[in-house]
N, C-alpha and C positions, 0 to 999 in steps of 0.2 A: 755302224753301229758294232758295238764290241761283242763279242759270243753272249747270247742270253743265258741267263740264271734259270735255273730249276728249283722247286721246292715241292714238298707233298705237305698237305694241310686241311685244316679242316675250317670250309668256308662258313662264316656267318650267316645266317639267315636273313634276308633283305627285310623281312617284316620287321625286324629288331631294332631297325633305327638307330643303332649305337653310333652311327657318326654323327649324329646331331649332336652328341656330347663335345664336339671340338668346333662347333659353329661359331662361339665367341671368343675362338685364340686367334691370337695375330693374322691378319688376312694375308701376309706375306708369307705364311708356311703353308706348304701343298699339303693338302686334303687328301687321302684317299679316297677312291670312288666307292661308293656305298657297298657293290658288287664285288669289291676286292677286298673288304676287311677278312680276315682269317687269322687264325691261330695256326704259326708252323708247327710241323712233327717234324720234318726234315730240311735242313737246307742244303740241297746238292751243289751249288753253286754252277759253273759255266762247264760242266760236265758233259753236255752233249744230248742228244735226245735218245740213243741206244742205251746209255749207262742209266737216263732217267726213268725210260721205260724198264728196264731191268729192277731198278729199286720200286715202281708201281705195280710189278707183278710179284715182288717177294710180299708184297703188303697184302696183296690178292686173295690169299687163302685165309688172312685174320679179320676176326669180328671182335666189336666192343658194343655194351649199351651206350648209346648216345647220352653223352652226359647234360647235365643242368650246371649252367653257369651263372654267375653274376658279376659284374664288376666291384673290384675293390678299391683301387687307389690310382690314381695318374701317375706315371713314372718318366723319367728321361732314360732314354736306351741307346747304350753306345758306350764310349769312352767319357770316363768323368769330368774331362775337361774340355770337351767337345762333345755335346750331345748329337747322334745321328738321326734319332726319331724321338717321337713320344707318343707314349701308349696306355692302355689301360691293362694295369693287371688283373688277376680272377681273384676272387674270394670265393664263393660257392663253387666247388669242380677243381679247385686247383690241386690239391693232393692226387686225385684221383688222375687229373691230367699228365700231373709231373711223371706219374707211374707210366700212363699210356707214350708219354713222348720218350722217355727213355727208353722204353722197350722197342716200340715201334721205329722211333727215328735209328736206333743202334742198328737194324734189320734194315733198313733203307739206304744208310749210308753204307754198310758192308756191300750191299748187292749192288750199288751203283758204281764201287770202287773207291770211295771218298774216303777223307779220314775220318776216325770218330772224333765226336764232339768232345773237347776240355772241359766244357762248362756243364755243369745240371741243366736241366730243362727250367724255363722260364717262362709258364703259360701266360702268355699275352697279346693284345691285339694292338698294332701299331696304327694309328688313324691320324698323325700329323709328321712330317719331315720338314727339315728347312732344307734351302736349296744349298748344294755342294757350295763347301768354301765358305759358306755365310750362316753357321751354328754356333760358333763363337757368342756372337754379337745377343744371342737368342735364350743364352743360358739363364742369365738373370729374369729377364722378361716372363719367361715361361717357368722360372721357378714359382714366381709370382701369381701367374696365373693358374698353375697347377694346383696350388694352395688352395683356391677356391672354386676352381672349373667342377661343372655338375659331371654327374655319374650318371650312365642308363639304369634306371630304376626297375627295369625288368628283368628277369631272369632270361635266359634262352637255352634252346637245345641246339647240341652242334651233332647234326645228324648225317652228315656228308662228308668222306672222305675225297680229296682231289690233287691230281697232279696239276701243277701250274708251270706257266713258261713269261717270260715278256710279251708284251701284246706287238704286233708289228708297227702300228701306230700308236707309240708311247705320248701320244699329245694328250690323248682324252683320258687312256688308261694304261696303266704301268702293266698289268699281267691278266694273261686271260687264262681259263681252265681248259686242258688239254681232256682230262679223264676225269671221270666223276661217280662214285658210287654209294650207296646207303654204307655208313659206318657199320651198321647191326648185319650186313649181308655180305659174308664173303663172295669173292667170284671165282669161278675157275679160272687157274693159272698154267700155260703148257708146263 
């Protein structure tokens, strides 16, 4: 296994059931487990555990009210010619989260010694991925599917901040949470 990626994110509450919006997508696409659904704050990549911990500790004294969010639309993510994922953009809560992701993401990336992001934040939740090297054939069918695909109807509150890395056994789940805390409760950092 290659070096695991690390990222800091806002987990979706399990009871939100946003994963059900992808049930009618082509079955060949990989669906994320409901416990893995999240909104990324900072993608740290294969930085290693020590640098990921530094990013986590840099955000420890920060707090934010738990934003209420709703799904806005489906979107192909990644390169325009060959999407690497499909997810839901946010409607309600989008502007607030753009600000939070820009500010907290920059702090986390700097603390981990990672390059600053060159793109503005795009608050979204990834639900589906094509298998590697098989994304091009899905572009047209997925565009048609997304045009009529269901959206989660209930807003939800993002109440936690978490540090994630790859799961040891990636056959069932891709990621697992290393640390988690309430978003509105800063923690002591040494």
